[in-house]
ZANU-915144 format. One record per residue (C-alpha): residue number from 1; y, z, x; residue in three letters. Coordinates in pm, whole numbers, plus 50000, padded with zeros to 5 digits. Each point is the difference from the previous one (the first is absolute). Last residue first. Example, Ala and Ser with C-alpha at 12.3 -4.5 7.8 and 13.67 -1.06 7.14 Angstrom:
REM residues 2
+-----+-------+-------+-------+-----+
!   i !     y !     z !     x !  aa !
+-----+-------+-------+-------+-----+
!   2 ! 49894 ! 50714 ! 51367 ! SER !
!   1 ! 49656 ! 50066 ! 49863 ! ALA !
+-----+-------+-------+-------+-----+
***
This chain:
REM residues 217
+-----+-------+-------+-------+-----+
!   i !     y !     z !     x !  aa !
+-----+-------+-------+-------+-----+
! 217 ! 49650 ! 52056 ! 54708 ! UNK !
! 216 ! 50213 ! 50083 ! 49713 ! UNK !
! 215 ! 50252 ! 49816 ! 49750 ! UNK !
! 214 ! 50127 ! 50151 ! 49667 ! UNK !
! 213 ! 50167 ! 49813 ! 49750 ! UNK !
! 212 ! 50205 ! 50110 ! 49738 ! UNK !
! 211 ! 50055 ! 49767 ! 49692 ! UNK !
! 210 ! 50301 ! 50064 ! 49747 ! UNK !
! 209 ! 49946 ! 49759 ! 49670 ! UNK !
! 208 ! 50306 ! 49992 ! 49808 ! UNK !
! 207 ! 50142 ! 49719 ! 50076 ! UNK !
! 206 ! 50374 ! 49931 ! 49853 ! UNK !
! 205 ! 50142 ! 50163 ! 50311 ! UNK !
! 204 ! 49837 ! 49792 ! 50245 ! UNK !
! 203 ! 49699 ! 50010 ! 50188 ! UNK !
! 202 ! 49966 ! 49787 ! 50348 ! UNK !
! 201 ! 49779 ! 49713 ! 50075 ! UNK !
! 200 ! 50098 ! 49750 ! 50264 ! UNK !
! 199 ! 50098 ! 49601 ! 49912 ! UNK !
! 198 ! 49894 ! 49787 ! 49736 ! UNK !
! 197 ! 49615 ! 49856 ! 50067 ! UNK !
! 196 ! 49880 ! 49796 ! 49820 ! UNK !
! 195 ! 49753 ! 49988 ! 49707 ! UNK !
! 194 ! 50222 ! 49987 ! 49764 ! UNK !
! 193 ! 50128 ! 50307 ! 50072 ! UNK !
! 192 ! 49813 ! 50277 ! 50324 ! UNK !
! 191 ! 50204 ! 50195 ! 50115 ! UNK !
! 190 ! 49867 ! 50113 ! 50360 ! UNK !
! 189 ! 49993 ! 50343 ! 50218 ! UNK !
! 188 ! 49859 ! 50039 ! 50373 ! UNK !
! 187 ! 49907 ! 50330 ! 50198 ! UNK !
! 186 ! 49888 ! 49913 ! 50368 ! UNK !
! 185 ! 49751 ! 50038 ! 50225 ! UNK !
! 184 ! 49940 ! 49959 ! 50335 ! UNK !
! 183 ! 49655 ! 49896 ! 50154 ! UNK !
! 182 ! 50179 ! 49745 ! 50247 ! UNK !
! 181 ! 49837 ! 49744 ! 49819 ! UNK !
! 180 ! 50308 ! 49750 ! 50047 ! UNK !
! 179 ! 49980 ! 49997 ! 49584 ! UNK !
! 178 ! 50072 ! 50368 ! 50015 ! UNK !
! 177 ! 49780 ! 50171 ! 49686 ! UNK !
! 176 ! 50102 ! 50052 ! 49687 ! UNK !
! 175 ! 50082 ! 50310 ! 49773 ! UNK !
! 174 ! 50116 ! 49974 ! 49603 ! UNK !
! 173 ! 50265 ! 49999 ! 49744 ! UNK !
! 172 ! 49935 ! 49760 ! 49723 ! UNK !
! 171 ! 50230 ! 49878 ! 49728 ! UNK !
! 170 ! 49800 ! 49751 ! 49774 ! UNK !
! 169 ! 50094 ! 49647 ! 49752 ! UNK !
! 168 ! 49771 ! 49682 ! 50019 ! UNK !
! 167 ! 49700 ! 50184 ! 50001 ! UNK !
! 166 ! 50075 ! 50234 ! 49736 ! UNK !
! 165 ! 50226 ! 50292 ! 49939 ! UNK !
! 164 ! 49887 ! 50205 ! 50222 ! UNK !
! 163 ! 50121 ! 50261 ! 50185 ! UNK !
! 162 ! 49848 ! 49948 ! 50350 ! UNK !
! 161 ! 49854 ! 50336 ! 50274 ! UNK !
! 160 ! 49938 ! 49935 ! 50362 ! UNK !
! 159 ! 49729 ! 49774 ! 50246 ! UNK !
! 158 ! 50093 ! 49731 ! 50177 ! UNK !
! 157 ! 49811 ! 49716 ! 50159 ! UNK !
! 156 ! 50164 ! 49727 ! 50284 ! UNK !
! 155 ! 49875 ! 50249 ! 50306 ! UNK !
! 154 ! 49864 ! 50327 ! 49814 ! UNK !
! 153 ! 49751 ! 50071 ! 50279 ! UNK !
! 152 ! 50137 ! 50387 ! 50064 ! UNK !
! 151 ! 49814 ! 50091 ! 49656 ! UNK !
! 150 ! 50148 ! 50218 ! 49757 ! UNK !
! 149 ! 49858 ! 50369 ! 49992 ! UNK !
! 148 ! 50271 ! 50134 ! 49807 ! UNK !
! 147 ! 50211 ! 49895 ! 49715 ! UNK !
! 146 ! 50187 ! 50237 ! 49801 ! UNK !
! 145 ! 50143 ! 49900 ! 49609 ! UNK !
! 144 ! 50179 ! 50227 ! 49792 ! UNK !
! 143 ! 50127 ! 49805 ! 49643 ! UNK !
! 142 ! 50249 ! 50159 ! 49815 ! UNK !
! 141 ! 50071 ! 49812 ! 49631 ! UNK !
! 140 ! 50305 ! 50192 ! 49857 ! UNK !
! 139 ! 49968 ! 50064 ! 49685 ! UNK !
! 138 ! 49961 ! 49916 ! 49614 ! UNK !
! 137 ! 49972 ! 49608 ! 50116 ! UNK !
! 136 ! 50039 ! 49781 ! 49634 ! UNK !
! 135 ! 49881 ! 49983 ! 49694 ! UNK !
! 134 ! 49806 ! 50268 ! 49910 ! UNK !
! 133 ! 49941 ! 50185 ! 50280 ! UNK !
! 132 ! 49827 ! 49917 ! 50340 ! UNK !
! 131 ! 49979 ! 50172 ! 50360 ! UNK !
! 130 ! 49607 ! 49949 ! 50055 ! UNK !
! 129 ! 50024 ! 49612 ! 50055 ! UNK !
! 128 ! 49693 ! 49862 ! 50168 ! UNK !
! 127 ! 49917 ! 50036 ! 50361 ! UNK !
! 126 ! 49935 ! 49725 ! 50214 ! UNK !
! 125 ! 49728 ! 49883 ! 50249 ! UNK !
! 124 ! 50098 ! 49613 ! 50184 ! UNK !
! 123 ! 49778 ! 49827 ! 50247 ! UNK !
! 122 ! 50170 ! 49677 ! 50028 ! UNK !
! 121 ! 49716 ! 49718 ! 50098 ! UNK !
! 120 ! 49932 ! 49996 ! 50362 ! UNK !
! 119 ! 49860 ! 50347 ! 49980 ! UNK !
! 118 ! 50135 ! 50298 ! 50121 ! UNK !
! 117 ! 49836 ! 50297 ! 50002 ! UNK !
! 116 ! 50108 ! 50328 ! 49849 ! UNK !
! 115 ! 49926 ! 50324 ! 50044 ! UNK !
! 114 ! 50068 ! 50320 ! 49701 ! UNK !
! 113 ! 49991 ! 50326 ! 50158 ! UNK !
! 112 ! 49897 ! 50376 ! 49908 ! UNK !
! 111 ! 49682 ! 49867 ! 50167 ! UNK !
! 110 ! 50021 ! 49718 ! 50309 ! UNK !
! 109 ! 49701 ! 49755 ! 49942 ! UNK !
! 108 ! 49886 ! 50170 ! 49651 ! UNK !
! 107 ! 50334 ! 49858 ! 49750 ! UNK !
! 106 ! 49985 ! 49644 ! 50133 ! UNK !
! 105 ! 50159 ! 49675 ! 49912 ! UNK !
! 104 ! 49941 ! 49650 ! 50028 ! UNK !
! 103 ! 49731 ! 49923 ! 49709 ! UNK !
! 102 ! 49874 ! 49640 ! 49996 ! UNK !
! 101 ! 50159 ! 49674 ! 49799 ! UNK !
! 100 ! 50272 ! 50240 ! 49904 ! UNK !
!  99 ! 50108 ! 49944 ! 49626 ! UNK !
!  98 ! 50355 ! 49888 ! 49930 ! UNK !
!  97 ! 50290 ! 50285 ! 50150 ! UNK !
!  96 ! 49786 ! 50297 ! 49998 ! UNK !
!  95 ! 50043 ! 50332 ! 49770 ! UNK !
!  94 ! 49993 ! 50349 ! 50078 ! UNK !
!  93 ! 50058 ! 50272 ! 49676 ! UNK !
!  92 ! 49677 ! 50020 ! 49955 ! UNK !
!  91 ! 49935 ! 50193 ! 50286 ! UNK !
!  90 ! 49808 ! 49906 ! 50300 ! UNK !
!  89 ! 49662 ! 50115 ! 50070 ! UNK !
!  88 ! 49862 ! 50192 ! 50268 ! UNK !
!  87 ! 50290 ! 50241 ! 49917 ! UNK !
!  86 ! 50143 ! 50199 ! 50294 ! UNK !
!  85 ! 50299 ! 49767 ! 49959 ! UNK !
!  84 ! 50247 ! 50246 ! 49968 ! UNK !
!  83 ! 50226 ! 49800 ! 49713 ! UNK !
!  82 ! 50243 ! 50157 ! 49799 ! UNK !
!  81 ! 50125 ! 49892 ! 49648 ! UNK !
!  80 ! 50287 ! 50153 ! 49825 ! UNK !
!  79 ! 49979 ! 49902 ! 49628 ! UNK !
!  78 ! 50302 ! 49964 ! 49708 ! UNK !
!  77 ! 49886 ! 49839 ! 49703 ! UNK !
!  76 ! 49952 ! 50342 ! 49834 ! UNK !
!  75 ! 49844 ! 50096 ! 49643 ! UNK !
!  74 ! 49768 ! 49767 ! 50034 ! UNK !
!  73 ! 49823 ! 49907 ! 49662 ! UNK !
!  72 ! 49647 ! 49780 ! 50035 ! UNK !
!  71 ! 50071 ! 49887 ! 49652 ! UNK !
!  70 ! 50095 ! 50244 ! 49739 ! UNK !
!  69 ! 50332 ! 49784 ! 49967 ! UNK !
!  68 ! 50026 ! 49685 ! 50166 ! UNK !
!  67 ! 50201 ! 49997 ! 50259 ! UNK !
!  66 ! 50186 ! 49665 ! 50249 ! UNK !
!  65 ! 50082 ! 49810 ! 49669 ! UNK !
!  64 ! 49875 ! 49660 ! 49836 ! UNK !
!  63 ! 50215 ! 49816 ! 49740 ! UNK !
!  62 ! 49863 ! 50084 ! 49647 ! UNK !
!  61 ! 49741 ! 49816 ! 49830 ! UNK !
!  60 ! 49738 ! 50267 ! 49959 ! UNK !
!  59 ! 49986 ! 50035 ! 50357 ! UNK !
!  58 ! 49837 ! 49682 ! 50044 ! UNK !
!  57 ! 49910 ! 49844 ! 49670 ! UNK !
!  56 ! 49630 ! 49762 ! 50034 ! UNK !
!  55 ! 49847 ! 49783 ! 49782 ! UNK !
!  54 ! 49733 ! 50012 ! 49783 ! UNK !
!  53 ! 50196 ! 50039 ! 49645 ! UNK !
!  52 ! 50177 ! 50209 ! 50176 ! UNK !
!  51 ! 49868 ! 50257 ! 50250 ! UNK !
!  50 ! 50145 ! 50259 ! 50245 ! UNK !
!  49 ! 50115 ! 50047 ! 50355 ! UNK !
!  48 ! 50091 ! 50297 ! 50221 ! UNK !
!  47 ! 50182 ! 49945 ! 50336 ! UNK !
!  46 ! 49951 ! 50066 ! 50338 ! UNK !
!  45 ! 50169 ! 49851 ! 50296 ! UNK !
!  44 ! 49924 ! 49912 ! 50332 ! UNK !
!  43 ! 50274 ! 50017 ! 50283 ! UNK !
!  42 ! 50234 ! 49694 ! 50120 ! UNK !
!  41 ! 50242 ! 50015 ! 50238 ! UNK !
!  40 ! 50354 ! 50145 ! 49897 ! UNK !
!  39 ! 50198 ! 49787 ! 49915 ! UNK !
!  38 ! 50402 ! 49904 ! 50096 ! UNK !
!  37 ! 50316 ! 50149 ! 50110 ! UNK !
!  36 ! 50077 ! 50221 ! 49661 ! UNK !
!  35 ! 49618 ! 49990 ! 49933 ! UNK !
!  34 ! 49761 ! 49864 ! 49769 ! UNK !
!  33 ! 49651 ! 50163 ! 49970 ! UNK !
!  32 ! 49717 ! 49772 ! 50044 ! UNK !
!  31 ! 49670 ! 49838 ! 49830 ! UNK !
!  30 ! 49612 ! 50012 ! 50047 ! UNK !
!  29 ! 49797 ! 50005 ! 49703 ! UNK !
!  28 ! 49714 ! 50261 ! 49897 ! UNK !
!  27 ! 49976 ! 49989 ! 49581 ! UNK !
!  26 ! 49809 ! 50269 ! 49856 ! UNK !
!  25 ! 49773 ! 50004 ! 49644 ! UNK !
!  24 ! 49899 ! 50307 ! 49877 ! UNK !
!  23 ! 49565 ! 50094 ! 49946 ! UNK !
!  22 ! 50024 ! 50291 ! 50143 ! UNK !
!  21 ! 49766 ! 49902 ! 50267 ! UNK !
!  20 ! 50331 ! 49742 ! 50133 ! UNK !
!  19 ! 50057 ! 49647 ! 49945 ! UNK !
!  18 ! 50107 ! 49747 ! 50234 ! UNK !
!  17 ! 50308 ! 49680 ! 49908 ! UNK !
!  16 ! 50065 ! 49924 ! 50342 ! UNK !
!  15 ! 50373 ! 49843 ! 50062 ! UNK !
!  14 ! 50137 ! 49784 ! 50337 ! UNK !
!  13 ! 50246 ! 49995 ! 49823 ! UNK !
!  12 ! 50355 ! 50281 ! 49951 ! UNK !
!  11 ! 50318 ! 49845 ! 50209 ! UNK !
!  10 ! 50273 ! 50286 ! 49782 ! UNK !
!   9 ! 49947 ! 50364 ! 49970 ! UNK !
!   8 ! 50285 ! 50277 ! 49932 ! UNK !
!   7 ! 50158 ! 49677 ! 49750 ! UNK !
!   6 ! 50362 ! 49938 ! 50088 ! UNK !
!   5 ! 49888 ! 49649 ! 50108 ! UNK !
!   4 ! 49877 ! 49906 ! 49632 ! UNK !
!   3 ! 49732 ! 49733 ! 50036 ! UNK !
!   2 ! 49773 ! 49943 ! 50267 ! UNK !
!   1 ! 49703 ! 50076 ! 49897 ! UNK !
+-----+-------+-------+-------+-----+
***
């Protein structure tokens, strides 16, 4: 549905209709929540389905909402997330940039750490947004990252973090090795817009993300 732009949910699609054990029918679909400066990435939404003359009616014929009374009610939309990587499996909050051909991370090679192995493809593990409420961010989003044990041989390779909107739009900060083979390492930043590097990345007064980066051997 791409109708009224003021709707809480827009651009729904790729929907499936399922029947719950209690006989209730539901629709599961992807959609986006419009924002003042652009849309957040697609999310999965659930809403009820009823039947009239063997045709499905979604959400009782009403505009879609982010809340369904009595269904998995959560009084607080704010949650803190912390991971000390002591588990043998990744938390379900993480996701990959596409499905990897093979596992490129380990939680057991060094207990208490997440080890990432470089591949010929982009190796990215993301974390979902935990600080979100209603139709706008509820608080500043803070990320604290610490990279340890980076290999010396980082020539023409980079390791770090990215604020990733898409393949052709992202802000990156990381570490790369000196091209002369000396073993020196440097912090690098870049901004990619429409697949072109447009200049060094810098936080601005209009960006409500604060990132603290700690580097250690």
